DRENMARKOL-807471 format. One line per field, with one value per residue: residue in one letter; x, y, z of N, C-alpha, C in turn. Coordinates in nm, 3 decimals, padded with zeros to 5 digits, m for minus. Each point is the difference from the previous one (the first is absolute). Layout:
! residues N
res = c(A;...)
nxx = c(X;...)
nyy = c(Y;...)
nzz = c(Z;...)
caxx = c(X;...)
cayy = c(Y;...)
cazz = c(Z;...)
cxx = c(X;...)
cyy = c(Y;...)
czz = c(Z;...)
***
This chain:
! residues 316
res = c(X;X;X;X;X;X;X;X;X;X;X;X;X;X;X;X;X;X;X;X;X;X;X;X;X;X;X;X;X;X;X;X;X;X;X;X;X;X;X;X;X;X;X;X;X;X;X;X;X;X;X;X;X;X;X;X;X;X;X;X;X;X;X;X;X;X;X;X;X;X;X;X;X;X;X;X;X;X;X;X;X;X;X;X;X;X;X;X;X;X;X;X;X;X;X;X;X;X;X;X;X;X;X;X;X;X;X;X;X;X;X;X;X;X;X;X;X;X;X;X;X;X;X;X;X;X;X;X;X;X;X;X;X;X;X;X;X;X;X;X;X;X;X;X;X;X;X;X;X;X;X;X;X;X;X;X;X;X;X;X;X;X;X;X;X;X;X;X;X;X;X;X;X;X;X;X;X;X;X;X;X;X;X;X;X;X;X;X;X;X;X;X;X;X;X;X;X;X;X;X;X;X;X;X;X;X;X;X;X;X;X;X;X;X;X;X;X;X;X;X;X;X;X;X;X;X;X;X;X;X;X;X;X;X;X;X;X;X;X;X;X;X;X;X;X;X;X;X;X;X;X;X;X;X;X;X;X;X;X;X;X;X;X;X;X;X;X;X;X;X;X;X;X;X;X;X;X;X;X;X;X;X;X;X;X;X;X;X;X;X;X;X;X;X;X;X;X;X;X;X;X;X;X;X;X;X;X;X;X;X;X;X;X;X;X;X)
nxx = c(24.776;00.060;m00.074;m00.093;m00.072;00.021;00.002;m00.093;m00.028;00.104;m00.104;m00.091;00.017;00.033;m00.101;m00.011;00.058;m00.043;m00.128;00.041;m00.135;m00.035;m00.053;m00.066;00.144;00.087;m00.072;m00.033;00.103;m00.042;m00.099;00.086;00.086;m00.059;m00.055;00.101;m00.003;00.051;00.194;m00.013;00.107;m00.091;00.107;00.059;00.109;00.027;m00.095;00.093;m00.034;00.094;00.020;m00.076;00.009;00.166;m00.016;m00.102;00.057;00.099;m00.082;m00.068;00.148;00.049;m00.045;00.101;m00.080;00.077;m00.047;00.148;m00.107;00.027;00.043;00.094;m00.077;00.018;m00.145;00.100;00.051;m00.149;m00.048;00.120;00.074;m00.028;00.075;00.043;m00.024;00.118;00.051;m00.141;00.082;m00.008;m00.150;00.072;m00.096;m00.024;m00.073;m00.111;00.043;m00.056;00.054;m00.085;00.051;00.153;m00.033;00.124;m00.101;00.118;m00.105;m00.085;00.018;00.136;m00.095;00.046;m00.127;00.004;00.120;m00.087;m00.048;00.077;00.047;m00.122;m00.022;00.142;m00.013;m00.035;00.078;00.046;00.070;00.060;m00.048;00.027;00.002;m00.104;00.105;m00.126;00.053;m00.061;m00.037;00.127;m00.080;00.141;m00.013;00.100;m00.078;00.113;m00.038;00.098;00.001;00.083;m00.078;00.147;00.026;m00.029;00.112;m00.050;m00.100;m00.048;m00.079;m00.104;m00.083;m00.127;m00.043;00.100;00.007;m00.132;00.113;00.068;m00.001;00.109;m00.010;00.139;m00.035;00.118;m00.032;00.037;00.083;m00.085;00.030;m00.099;m00.109;m00.018;m00.027;m00.126;m00.061;00.087;m00.075;m00.048;m00.016;m00.134;00.108;m00.042;00.100;m00.024;m00.071;00.002;00.043;m00.067;00.119;00.057;m00.108;00.053;m00.036;m00.105;m00.012;m00.130;m00.025;m00.054;00.057;00.013;00.045;00.090;m00.003;00.052;00.131;00.014;00.027;00.063;00.030;m00.017;00.011;00.073;m00.085;m00.118;m00.024;m00.126;00.001;00.133;m00.030;m00.087;00.082;00.043;m00.112;m00.059;00.110;m00.008;m00.108;00.028;00.066;m00.080;m00.041;00.177;m00.071;00.118;m00.124;00.083;00.070;m00.141;m00.005;00.005;m00.130;00.124;00.022;m00.150;00.003;00.051;m00.080;m00.136;00.085;00.053;m00.128;00.022;00.126;m00.043;m00.175;00.086;00.027;m00.133;00.008;m00.030;m00.102;m00.009;m00.056;00.073;m00.066;00.116;m00.012;m00.128;00.048;00.077;m00.142;m00.033;00.129;00.000;m00.148;m00.032;00.132;00.025;m00.127;00.008;m00.088;00.108;m00.105;00.047;m00.144;m00.015;00.064;m00.063;m00.094;00.041;m00.086;m00.050;m00.002;00.082;00.051;m00.011;00.087;00.073;m00.028;m00.050;00.098;00.011;m00.062;00.053;m00.085;00.068;m00.044;m00.125)
nyy = c(00.557;00.011;00.163;m00.013;00.067;m00.009;m00.127;00.041;00.090;m00.111;m00.084;00.117;00.019;m00.170;m00.041;00.094;m00.116;m00.140;m00.016;00.073;00.069;m00.090;00.132;00.005;00.005;00.043;00.089;m00.037;m00.034;00.067;00.088;m00.002;00.033;00.102;00.012;m00.036;00.041;m00.002;00.054;00.077;m00.020;00.068;00.008;00.093;m00.053;m00.030;m00.062;m00.084;m00.094;m00.064;00.122;00.050;m00.103;00.001;00.149;m00.048;m00.093;00.105;00.066;m00.066;m00.070;m00.154;m00.101;00.069;00.000;m00.003;00.024;m00.018;00.025;m00.089;m00.032;00.033;00.062;m00.089;m00.094;m00.155;00.098;m00.001;m00.061;m00.041;m00.088;m00.124;m00.014;m00.104;m00.039;m00.013;00.083;00.037;m00.002;00.175;00.054;00.118;00.062;00.070;00.076;m00.002;00.102;m00.052;m00.077;00.131;00.101;00.029;00.018;00.050;00.040;00.022;00.133;00.016;00.097;m00.040;m00.032;m00.123;m00.005;m00.118;00.087;00.082;m00.062;m00.080;00.088;00.054;m00.129;00.034;00.133;m00.090;m00.119;00.055;m00.072;m00.152;m00.061;m00.081;m00.039;00.097;00.100;00.055;00.132;00.064;00.128;00.106;00.070;00.045;m00.110;00.017;00.033;00.071;00.025;00.006;00.147;00.021;00.147;00.028;m00.123;m00.002;00.044;m00.149;00.031;m00.059;00.054;00.051;m00.136;00.080;m00.129;00.035;00.148;m00.076;m00.110;00.130;m00.024;00.002;00.118;00.034;00.149;m00.019;00.102;00.085;00.013;00.117;00.129;00.037;m00.124;00.054;00.138;00.006;m00.124;00.085;00.141;m00.161;00.005;m00.069;m00.044;00.009;m00.056;00.125;00.007;m00.159;00.107;m00.105;m00.057;00.053;m00.037;m00.078;m00.059;00.029;m00.156;00.015;m00.114;m00.117;m00.143;m00.089;00.131;m00.035;m00.114;00.057;00.086;m00.098;m00.063;00.075;m00.028;m00.088;00.092;00.032;00.108;m00.110;00.163;m00.029;00.166;m00.020;m00.125;00.070;00.039;m00.133;m00.071;00.148;00.041;m00.107;00.018;00.124;m00.031;m00.120;00.113;00.005;00.069;00.013;m00.067;m00.114;m00.041;m00.008;00.057;m00.157;m00.078;m00.072;00.127;00.007;m00.134;m00.014;00.098;m00.035;m00.079;00.106;00.042;m00.089;m00.070;00.047;m00.029;m00.114;00.012;00.041;m00.078;m00.071;m00.016;00.119;m00.017;00.075;00.095;00.089;m00.086;00.027;00.141;m00.028;m00.101;00.076;00.086;m00.002;m00.034;00.116;00.059;m00.154;00.069;00.080;m00.005;00.119;00.093;m00.063;00.071;m00.019;m00.136;m00.018;00.058;m00.103;m00.069;00.079;m00.136;00.085;00.072;m00.086;m00.044;00.096;m00.033;m00.131;00.019;00.088;m00.123;m00.020;m00.043;00.097;m00.117;00.065)
nzz = c(10.186;m00.123;m00.051;m00.097;00.050;00.128;m00.057;m00.079;00.109;00.092;m00.070;m00.016;00.143;00.028;m00.077;00.055;00.113;m00.087;m00.051;m00.073;00.022;00.060;00.055;m00.098;m00.081;00.135;m00.023;m00.184;00.013;00.121;m00.092;m00.151;00.055;00.006;m00.172;00.048;m00.097;m00.123;00.037;m00.078;00.028;m00.082;m00.065;m00.050;m00.017;00.098;00.011;00.038;m00.085;m00.039;m00.043;m00.046;m00.073;m00.004;m00.019;m00.065;m00.064;00.043;00.020;m00.096;m00.048;00.099;m00.056;m00.064;m00.081;m00.055;m00.086;m00.072;m00.087;m00.084;m00.098;00.090;00.082;00.088;00.012;m00.004;m00.059;00.001;00.023;m00.047;00.082;m00.039;00.091;m00.058;00.109;m00.027;00.066;m00.066;m00.100;00.001;m00.071;m00.013;00.103;m00.101;00.130;m00.121;m00.072;m00.009;00.088;m00.002;00.112;m00.091;m00.100;m00.068;m00.069;m00.014;m00.090;00.039;m00.098;00.076;00.058;m00.065;m00.083;m00.025;00.013;m00.086;m00.068;00.030;m00.041;m00.084;m00.027;00.056;m00.130;m00.060;00.021;m00.012;m00.056;00.013;m00.133;00.062;m00.140;m00.011;00.047;00.087;00.034;00.177;m00.001;00.050;00.087;m00.047;m00.099;m00.042;m00.153;m00.028;m00.104;m00.039;m00.072;m00.110;m00.039;m00.044;00.068;m00.159;m00.058;m00.063;m00.019;00.108;m00.079;00.082;00.024;m00.082;00.019;m00.023;m00.067;m00.036;m00.014;m00.054;00.167;m00.018;m00.125;00.054;m00.061;m00.039;m00.018;m00.060;00.091;00.049;m00.019;00.103;m00.033;m00.141;00.002;00.098;m00.108;m00.103;00.082;00.012;m00.120;m00.005;m00.019;m00.142;00.034;00.043;m00.086;00.029;m00.001;00.044;00.017;m00.063;m00.019;00.080;m00.068;00.077;00.028;m00.003;m00.050;m00.058;m00.093;00.111;00.025;m00.142;00.031;00.142;m00.092;m00.089;00.134;m00.010;m00.146;00.029;00.138;m00.127;00.031;m00.054;00.018;m00.021;00.037;00.095;00.031;00.008;00.064;00.048;00.018;00.013;00.025;00.020;00.009;m00.026;00.102;m00.014;00.025;00.063;m00.108;00.074;00.071;m00.091;00.166;00.056;00.087;00.075;00.006;m00.076;m00.087;m00.029;00.014;m00.176;m00.061;00.045;m00.027;m00.107;m00.033;00.027;m00.079;m00.087;00.013;00.041;m00.141;m00.015;00.066;m00.081;00.067;m00.115;m00.108;m00.051;m00.076;00.069;00.076;00.000;m00.034;00.049;m00.032;m00.068;m00.085;00.081;00.023;m00.029;00.023;00.058;00.051;m00.069;m00.082;m00.035;m00.014;m00.116;m00.036;00.139;m00.043;m00.088;00.069;00.036;00.032;00.145;00.074;00.066;m00.132;m00.089;00.141;m00.013;m00.130;00.025;00.054;m00.105;m00.094;00.095;00.063;00.070;00.117;00.019)
caxx = c(m00.007;00.008;m00.078;00.051;00.033;00.132;00.116;00.045;00.096;00.049;00.061;m00.024;00.155;00.109;00.017;00.028;00.183;00.054;m00.077;m00.051;m00.033;m00.053;m00.077;m00.114;00.012;m00.018;m00.147;m00.059;00.045;m00.043;m00.160;m00.010;00.071;m00.132;m00.101;00.072;00.002;00.133;m00.006;00.030;00.081;00.050;00.043;00.144;00.105;00.058;m00.137;00.023;m00.061;00.025;00.054;m00.104;m00.042;00.088;m00.018;m00.117;00.037;00.064;m00.118;m00.109;00.060;m00.067;00.095;00.048;00.078;00.004;00.027;m00.011;m00.074;00.096;m00.077;00.033;m00.055;m00.071;m00.089;00.057;00.105;m00.031;m00.055;00.097;m00.009;00.040;00.131;00.058;00.081;00.081;m00.008;m00.109;m00.063;m00.159;00.001;m00.064;m00.013;00.093;m00.106;00.039;00.000;m00.173;m00.035;00.046;m00.109;m00.028;00.078;00.024;00.016;00.064;00.020;m00.116;m00.108;00.156;00.013;m00.133;m00.136;00.030;00.056;m00.069;m00.136;00.046;00.023;m00.130;m00.092;00.016;m00.061;m00.159;m00.061;00.099;00.054;00.048;00.008;00.192;m00.027;m00.130;m00.044;m00.036;00.107;m00.053;00.075;m00.028;m00.146;m00.012;00.035;m00.023;00.109;00.011;00.050;00.000;m00.047;00.052;m00.101;00.028;00.128;m00.085;00.084;00.028;m00.138;m00.148;m00.115;m00.015;m00.149;m00.045;m00.021;00.157;00.006;m00.084;00.061;00.029;m00.069;00.007;00.150;00.054;00.096;00.113;00.073;00.118;m00.031;00.017;00.115;00.049;00.060;00.143;00.163;00.059;00.122;00.115;00.079;00.046;00.179;00.019;00.063;m00.031;00.081;m00.043;m00.110;m00.076;00.084;m00.121;00.043;00.033;m00.135;m00.081;m00.123;00.022;m00.119;m00.079;m00.131;00.024;m00.130;m00.109;m00.047;m00.067;m00.078;m00.114;m00.090;m00.101;m00.137;m00.085;m00.098;m00.147;m00.047;m00.026;m00.163;m00.048;m00.137;m00.064;00.044;00.143;m00.019;m00.075;00.097;00.107;m00.066;m00.018;00.127;00.036;m00.118;00.069;00.093;m00.041;m00.083;00.040;00.080;00.153;00.068;m00.025;m00.032;00.019;00.087;m00.070;00.019;00.114;00.052;m00.084;00.025;00.178;m00.003;00.030;00.078;00.090;m00.019;m00.046;00.132;00.055;m00.055;00.063;00.151;m00.011;m00.059;m00.181;m00.069;m00.064;00.059;m00.044;00.023;00.124;00.070;m00.033;00.055;00.171;00.056;m00.140;00.071;00.148;m00.074;m00.044;00.059;00.025;m00.135;m00.080;00.058;m00.077;m00.016;00.093;m00.016;00.062;00.110;00.053;m00.005;00.099;m00.107;00.088;m00.109;m00.004;m00.056;m00.168;m00.077;m00.012;m00.118;m00.082;m00.018;m00.058;m00.152;m00.044;m00.014;00.053;m00.041;00.056)
cayy = c(m00.063;00.152;00.007;00.029;00.206;m00.039;m00.090;00.087;00.121;m00.064;m00.035;00.099;00.083;m00.018;00.000;00.142;00.068;m00.019;00.027;00.153;00.042;m00.095;m00.040;m00.057;m00.142;m00.046;00.007;m00.088;m00.108;m00.016;m00.054;m00.150;m00.077;00.009;m00.047;m00.165;00.042;m00.007;00.104;m00.021;00.179;00.043;00.126;m00.008;m00.014;00.124;00.070;m00.062;m00.138;m00.124;00.078;00.026;m00.130;m00.037;00.073;m00.020;m00.095;00.007;00.084;m00.116;m00.119;m00.069;m00.085;00.016;m00.056;00.083;m00.084;00.140;m00.070;00.016;m00.090;m00.150;m00.023;m00.144;00.013;m00.052;00.129;00.097;m00.113;m00.136;m00.150;m00.112;m00.037;m00.102;m00.004;m00.145;m00.059;m00.049;m00.116;00.039;00.124;00.074;00.097;00.124;00.102;00.105;00.105;00.030;m00.008;00.089;00.091;00.145;m00.092;00.086;m00.048;00.064;00.007;m00.164;m00.032;m00.039;m00.135;m00.025;m00.032;m00.119;00.020;00.133;m00.087;m00.040;00.122;00.050;m00.081;m00.015;00.125;m00.027;m00.147;00.006;m00.121;m00.052;m00.123;m00.063;m00.126;m00.023;00.015;00.123;00.056;00.104;00.102;00.055;00.072;00.108;00.009;00.143;00.000;00.139;m00.014;00.096;m00.015;00.135;00.011;m00.014;m00.097;m00.138;m00.126;m00.072;m00.012;m00.063;00.110;m00.112;00.046;00.039;m00.082;m00.036;00.157;00.044;m00.100;00.073;00.115;00.170;00.033;00.127;00.055;00.098;00.126;00.063;00.099;00.150;00.056;00.037;m00.116;m00.042;00.090;m00.075;m00.091;00.059;00.032;m00.062;m00.024;m00.159;m00.106;m00.078;m00.153;m00.032;00.053;m00.080;m00.062;00.069;00.042;00.141;00.044;00.036;m00.087;m00.127;m00.066;00.085;m00.111;m00.117;m00.074;00.021;00.131;00.043;m00.089;00.059;00.136;m00.033;m00.053;00.125;00.047;m00.084;00.097;00.165;m00.029;00.079;00.035;m00.030;00.073;m00.044;m00.145;00.053;00.115;m00.057;m00.098;00.079;00.000;m00.097;00.017;00.104;m00.037;m00.105;00.095;00.115;m00.047;m00.021;m00.103;m00.099;m00.049;00.121;m00.046;m00.051;m00.023;m00.027;00.101;00.049;m00.044;00.034;00.169;m00.011;m00.042;00.097;00.143;m00.047;00.039;00.186;00.076;m00.054;00.080;00.146;m00.009;00.037;m00.121;m00.085;00.031;00.080;m00.003;00.052;m00.140;m00.088;00.082;m00.045;m00.152;m00.040;m00.050;m00.164;m00.087;m00.056;00.010;m00.111;m00.103;00.052;00.011;00.094;m00.023;00.023;00.164;00.037;m00.039;00.092;00.132;00.060;00.015;m00.086;m00.041;00.059;00.096;m00.059;00.007;00.145;00.024;m00.070;00.032;00.177;m00.038;m00.096;00.123;m00.068;m00.015;00.100)
cazz = c(m00.149;m00.069;m00.095;m00.142;m00.021;00.075;m00.080;m00.144;m00.019;00.047;m00.137;m00.051;00.051;m00.010;m00.113;m00.100;00.009;m00.091;m00.084;m00.017;m00.123;m00.007;00.104;m00.032;m00.003;00.103;00.080;m00.043;00.014;00.111;m00.015;m00.023;00.127;00.151;m00.039;m00.094;m00.152;m00.072;m00.063;m00.130;m00.045;m00.119;00.013;m00.055;00.082;00.125;00.046;00.117;m00.011;00.068;00.165;00.092;00.018;00.074;00.118;00.074;00.066;00.126;00.055;00.055;00.025;m00.118;m00.126;m00.132;m00.173;m00.173;m00.102;m00.125;m00.109;m00.114;m00.098;00.017;00.114;m00.028;00.132;00.121;00.041;00.077;00.096;00.084;m00.071;00.076;m00.076;00.058;00.152;m00.028;00.147;00.054;m00.102;m00.055;m00.023;00.112;m00.060;m00.042;m00.007;m00.095;00.050;00.042;00.165;00.103;00.061;m00.101;m00.094;m00.099;m00.159;m00.115;m00.136;00.023;m00.136;m00.066;00.007;m00.127;00.082;00.064;00.096;00.090;00.054;00.121;00.097;00.012;00.069;00.143;00.069;m00.013;00.102;00.122;m00.004;m00.131;m00.025;m00.073;m00.035;00.041;00.156;00.026;00.101;m00.011;00.018;00.154;00.032;m00.006;m00.118;m00.094;m00.131;m00.083;m00.160;m00.101;m00.140;m00.071;m00.058;m00.148;m00.062;m00.050;m00.081;00.104;00.091;m00.010;00.082;00.074;m00.039;00.097;00.059;00.056;00.037;00.081;00.108;00.064;00.024;m00.062;m00.074;00.055;m00.079;00.039;m00.060;00.066;00.138;m00.041;m00.019;00.138;00.063;m00.081;00.029;00.128;m00.005;m00.016;00.081;00.055;m00.062;m00.031;m00.075;m00.041;00.040;00.114;00.018;00.066;00.167;00.082;00.107;m00.025;m00.001;00.113;m00.018;00.128;00.035;00.084;00.019;m00.026;m00.027;00.114;00.011;m00.150;m00.016;00.098;m00.043;m00.116;00.070;00.040;m00.103;00.041;00.070;m00.091;m00.048;m00.130;00.001;m00.120;m00.092;m00.026;m00.096;m00.174;m00.054;m00.070;m00.077;m00.094;m00.079;m00.048;m00.100;m00.042;m00.114;m00.100;m00.120;m00.064;m00.167;m00.035;00.067;m00.013;00.087;00.130;00.175;m00.015;00.172;00.091;m00.040;00.097;00.121;00.016;00.021;00.115;00.087;m00.024;00.092;00.197;00.097;m00.020;00.116;00.099;00.051;00.015;00.163;m00.030;00.010;m00.084;m00.149;m00.038;m00.108;m00.020;00.021;m00.154;m00.093;00.030;m00.019;m00.095;m00.111;00.044;00.028;m00.158;m00.129;m00.105;m00.045;m00.082;m00.154;m00.098;m00.162;m00.081;m00.055;00.071;00.075;m00.122;00.008;00.107;00.142;00.116;00.110;00.081;m00.026;00.064;00.123;00.068;m00.082;00.058;00.146;00.022;m00.008;00.129;00.131;00.123;00.127;00.124)
cxx = c(00.065;m00.096;00.091;00.074;00.143;00.080;m00.009;00.087;00.103;00.119;00.023;00.137;00.103;00.019;m00.009;00.138;00.067;m00.068;m00.031;m00.070;m00.168;m00.118;m00.137;00.027;00.000;m00.105;m00.064;00.089;00.001;m00.099;00.001;00.060;m00.125;m00.099;00.017;00.011;00.120;m00.027;00.082;00.080;00.074;00.084;00.132;00.109;00.044;m00.082;m00.034;m00.105;00.053;00.089;m00.152;m00.042;00.079;m00.006;m00.131;00.042;00.069;m00.039;m00.065;00.041;m00.069;00.106;m00.038;00.008;m00.013;00.000;m00.039;m00.037;00.065;m00.095;00.035;m00.026;m00.121;m00.096;00.052;00.133;m00.117;m00.086;00.047;m00.041;00.053;00.158;00.068;00.090;00.096;00.008;m00.079;m00.122;m00.159;00.033;m00.042;00.003;00.128;m00.057;00.092;m00.004;m00.156;m00.015;00.099;m00.126;m00.048;00.052;m00.027;00.023;00.012;00.037;m00.118;00.000;00.130;m00.056;m00.126;m00.109;00.022;00.037;m00.055;m00.144;00.071;00.009;m00.110;m00.049;00.072;m00.055;m00.162;m00.029;00.125;00.018;00.076;m00.001;00.179;m00.062;m00.104;00.000;m00.008;00.061;m00.043;00.160;m00.027;m00.114;00.056;00.088;m00.056;00.109;m00.025;00.087;00.021;00.013;00.041;m00.114;00.048;00.086;m00.083;00.104;00.041;m00.071;m00.128;m00.096;m00.082;m00.157;m00.076;m00.054;00.083;m00.005;m00.070;00.047;00.000;m00.095;00.042;00.106;m00.009;00.097;00.118;00.042;00.124;m00.026;m00.012;00.125;00.093;00.072;00.159;00.076;00.014;00.081;00.103;00.072;00.013;00.152;00.009;00.086;m00.073;m00.023;m00.084;m00.172;m00.099;00.115;m00.104;00.077;00.041;m00.076;m00.084;m00.114;m00.011;m00.110;m00.099;m00.112;00.015;m00.152;m00.069;m00.102;m00.114;m00.139;m00.132;m00.075;m00.102;m00.117;m00.087;m00.094;m00.130;m00.061;m00.029;m00.117;00.051;m00.147;m00.080;m00.008;00.093;m00.027;m00.092;00.091;00.084;m00.062;m00.030;00.093;00.062;m00.113;00.002;00.120;m00.048;m00.090;00.057;00.054;00.107;00.069;m00.092;m00.057;00.035;00.031;m00.126;m00.024;00.066;00.081;m00.056;00.061;00.173;m00.021;m00.041;00.060;00.146;m00.070;m00.036;00.108;00.052;m00.039;00.060;00.118;00.022;m00.077;m00.183;m00.071;m00.106;00.035;m00.080;m00.015;00.132;00.048;m00.018;00.038;00.113;00.069;m00.047;00.121;00.123;m00.092;m00.075;00.055;00.043;m00.093;m00.078;00.084;m00.053;m00.003;00.086;00.016;00.075;00.130;00.124;m00.017;00.072;m00.076;00.156;m00.118;00.011;m00.113;m00.195;m00.023;m00.014;m00.154;m00.093;m00.009;m00.093;m00.116;m00.072;m00.044;00.065;m00.111;00.040;00.017)
cyy = c(00.125;m00.057;00.001;00.114;m00.017;m00.078;00.080;00.092;m00.033;m00.049;00.095;00.088;m00.063;m00.046;00.158;00.053;m00.032;00.066;00.161;00.063;m00.119;m00.070;m00.058;m00.156;m00.098;00.013;m00.130;m00.118;m00.060;m00.062;m00.166;m00.081;m00.055;m00.071;m00.136;00.004;m00.027;00.149;00.010;00.159;00.035;00.107;m00.017;m00.035;00.121;00.076;m00.055;m00.108;m00.046;00.075;m00.028;m00.145;m00.044;00.088;m00.051;m00.151;m00.013;00.081;m00.105;m00.105;m00.130;m00.056;00.050;m00.050;00.074;m00.093;00.058;m00.089;m00.002;m00.099;m00.161;m00.070;m00.122;00.052;m00.031;00.075;00.102;m00.108;m00.085;m00.115;m00.116;m00.055;m00.098;m00.013;m00.117;m00.042;m00.031;m00.094;00.026;00.117;00.110;00.166;00.124;00.097;00.177;00.165;00.070;m00.012;00.090;00.088;00.098;m00.076;00.157;m00.077;00.087;m00.055;m00.133;m00.017;m00.024;m00.185;m00.079;m00.052;m00.087;00.018;00.127;m00.104;m00.068;00.103;00.059;m00.115;m00.004;00.111;m00.019;m00.056;00.012;m00.119;m00.015;m00.151;m00.043;m00.179;m00.083;m00.002;00.142;00.015;00.130;00.103;00.056;00.069;00.156;00.019;00.146;00.036;00.102;m00.052;00.134;m00.017;00.089;00.000;00.055;m00.048;m00.114;m00.128;m00.110;00.009;m00.052;00.067;m00.076;00.037;00.040;m00.056;m00.030;00.081;m00.015;m00.046;00.114;00.160;00.170;m00.028;00.087;00.030;00.108;00.070;00.047;00.100;00.146;00.036;00.000;m00.134;m00.072;00.062;m00.099;m00.110;00.022;00.013;m00.068;m00.090;m00.133;m00.078;m00.103;m00.138;m00.001;00.036;m00.084;m00.059;00.062;00.018;00.137;00.080;00.019;m00.093;m00.128;m00.059;00.071;m00.063;m00.111;m00.063;m00.011;00.113;00.045;m00.115;00.028;00.089;m00.024;m00.027;00.114;00.080;m00.060;00.094;00.121;m00.035;00.114;m00.008;m00.011;00.098;00.003;m00.086;00.068;00.097;m00.067;m00.083;00.078;00.018;m00.134;m00.059;00.078;m00.064;m00.059;00.093;00.106;m00.016;00.024;m00.165;m00.125;m00.092;00.055;m00.111;m00.119;m00.019;m00.024;00.092;00.115;m00.060;00.035;00.157;00.008;m00.072;00.061;00.120;m00.060;00.035;00.123;00.043;m00.062;00.073;00.175;m00.034;00.046;m00.128;m00.023;00.052;00.161;00.018;00.028;m00.148;m00.048;00.046;m00.002;m00.081;m00.010;m00.035;m00.096;m00.100;m00.035;00.051;m00.093;m00.107;00.074;m00.030;00.072;m00.063;m00.017;00.127;00.081;00.064;00.088;00.111;00.067;m00.013;m00.117;m00.048;00.099;00.136;m00.073;m00.041;00.117;00.079;m00.074;00.051;00.131;m00.029;m00.030;00.152;m00.077;00.064;00.072;m00.079)
czz = c(m00.055;m00.085;m00.173;00.007;00.026;m00.044;m00.125;00.023;00.020;m00.151;m00.107;00.007;m00.074;m00.170;m00.055;00.031;m00.147;m00.104;00.010;m00.083;m00.066;00.100;m00.046;m00.017;00.103;00.101;m00.053;00.006;00.164;00.006;m00.023;00.133;00.103;m00.049;m00.033;m00.107;m00.022;m00.125;m00.165;m00.043;m00.101;00.014;m00.153;00.075;00.046;00.067;00.158;00.069;00.112;00.156;00.070;00.077;00.090;00.162;00.104;00.051;00.076;00.085;00.099;00.067;m00.116;m00.063;m00.123;m00.114;m00.099;m00.102;m00.143;m00.078;m00.130;m00.108;00.008;00.137;00.002;00.112;00.088;00.038;00.093;00.112;00.050;m00.135;00.102;m00.033;00.069;00.128;m00.049;00.166;00.114;m00.110;m00.010;m00.033;00.081;m00.109;00.009;m00.031;m00.076;00.129;m00.010;00.100;00.055;00.024;m00.110;m00.114;m00.137;m00.127;m00.075;m00.098;m00.045;m00.164;m00.084;00.012;m00.084;00.091;00.112;00.150;00.079;00.054;00.108;00.135;00.037;00.067;00.139;00.092;00.015;00.097;00.135;m00.002;m00.163;00.049;m00.038;m00.001;00.095;00.179;m00.004;00.091;m00.015;00.024;00.085;00.014;m00.024;m00.148;m00.077;m00.050;m00.046;m00.124;m00.086;m00.128;m00.062;m00.099;m00.118;m00.062;m00.042;00.013;00.125;00.119;m00.038;00.064;00.119;m00.071;00.135;00.106;00.119;00.108;00.133;00.161;00.109;00.074;m00.040;m00.079;00.037;m00.093;00.059;m00.099;00.033;00.086;m00.060;00.017;00.163;00.055;m00.088;00.089;00.150;m00.012;m00.068;00.133;00.152;m00.068;00.007;m00.081;m00.059;00.012;00.173;00.048;00.042;00.164;00.094;00.168;m00.021;m00.011;00.109;m00.003;00.140;00.016;00.090;00.026;m00.005;m00.067;00.069;00.033;m00.073;m00.001;00.077;m00.041;m00.085;00.031;00.060;m00.097;00.027;00.044;m00.062;m00.049;m00.194;00.019;m00.114;m00.114;m00.085;m00.130;m00.093;m00.075;m00.069;m00.108;m00.124;m00.062;m00.056;m00.123;m00.104;m00.122;m00.070;m00.090;m00.092;m00.120;m00.015;00.058;m00.033;00.069;00.118;00.141;00.015;00.171;00.066;00.042;00.162;00.170;00.120;00.064;00.132;00.138;m00.023;00.107;00.130;00.011;m00.031;00.114;00.122;00.053;m00.010;00.160;m00.029;00.063;m00.124;m00.110;m00.031;m00.176;m00.061;m00.015;m00.160;m00.097;00.018;m00.031;m00.114;m00.107;00.038;m00.006;m00.156;m00.129;m00.059;00.006;m00.090;m00.138;m00.088;m00.176;m00.088;m00.066;00.127;00.045;m00.153;m00.003;00.157;00.127;00.063;00.092;00.097;m00.031;m00.013;00.075;00.044;m00.065;00.074;00.180;m00.027;m00.040;00.102;00.085;00.133;00.075;00.111;00.124)
***
């Protein structure tokens, strides 16, 4: 049986063929995949959010569906509906795109709240209800949603309770100069930027192997001193003056799961303080709410998290 580290290395190499200069985003997305959580990719247009998702799906195989969120999207467009079959003289279920191993929710904040709620309920419950019938989603069901942080016209902000359904919020910024030059020297045509065949991305694993790798998370040990370290940071977020709403107990559970996945990707049998620190920002940045005064002063959740990390002693 392949280890999480081996499968992660294969996936990282394949996705890296298409997505240049976003190593942290790739690693954090893999953490979400192996921790059986969902990922919200945030970044301005053109930074590779959709390309990262498509490359990951190509590398892992399985059924993939893309949902382009728009203001007129209805819940039934996501979950599916029963339609009348004239030949059989009965209603039959027409499954929506949510029934897939990997679902890309593109520009999730463009859908109205009712549709967002149906989508996020499926993420939380891993099942959907169609005309009173509960239908399970695939065992490896994994959602990557994208959001543009600077475009607000025609959007519906996600409430904090719905943001909490995402294990990680992964930010994709501009690549550094060297990586951007590498992209330019590849002379990619804009209309062929998502041509995964041309980029050489191939399938290197399967949903079944991913599911087996997820089971390995149970063997990753979190020692008491490491759990105490994570807990102290969680509780400190609730005492920080710039924070109106700190990390919840559920945030702590999510963080520990992410830290275990990071440790497994690094080939470690136990969680280290570095695993905790390296997953702090993507796990917490969408789960803490800053004071209005702090936001007006330009405070950023990542900077606040960094400040909290500096206040808590690291166990040896």
